[in-house]
C-alpha positions in Angstrom: 74.2 119.9 80.5 70.9 120.7 78.9 67.7 119.6 80.7 64.7 119.0 78.5 61.4 120.0 80.0 58.8 117.3 79.5 56.1 119.7 78.3 58.4 120.7 75.4 59.6 117.2 74.7 57.5 116.8 71.6 58.8 120.1 70.2 62.3 119.1 70.8 61.8 115.7 69.0 60.1 117.3 66.0 63.0 119.7 65.8 65.5 116.9 65.9 63.8 114.9 63.2 63.6 118.0 61.1 67.3 118.6 61.5 68.1 115.0 60.6 66.0 115.2 57.5 67.7 118.5 56.5 71.1 116.8 57.0 70.1 114.1 54.5 69.2 116.8 51.9 72.2 119.1 52.6 74.9 117.2 54.5 77.3 120.2 54.6 74.9 122.5 56.4 73.6 119.7 58.7 77.1 118.7 59.8 78.0 122.4 60.3 75.0 122.8 62.7 75.9 119.6 64.5 79.5 120.7 65.0 78.3 124.1 66.3 75.9 122.5 68.7 78.2 119.9 70.2 81.0 120.7 72.7 84.3 118.8 72.7 83.2 116.7 75.6 80.0 115.6 73.9 82.0 114.7 70.7 84.4 112.5 72.7 81.5 110.8 74.5 79.7 110.2 71.2 82.7 108.8 69.6 83.4 106.5 72.6 79.8 105.3 72.6 80.0 104.5 68.9 83.3 102.7 69.3 81.9 100.7 72.2 78.8 99.8 70.2 80.9 98.7 67.4 83.1 96.5 69.6 80.0 94.9 71.3 78.4 94.2 67.9 81.6 92.5 66.7 81.8 90.5 69.8 78.2 89.2 69.3 78.8 88.2 65.7 
């Protein structure tokens, strides 16, 4: 698990926003970077969170 030091938090956020903007411009490269950065466990957790959010949103409609 990665721990972000608070003194570098701004740098991390700027990098994340830049990567998101780059993904909009070139989706293939952006998704490749995302795939390389995420582990299998993180992908499963992300997918489970997205599914849970979807189900909660449908319930509240």
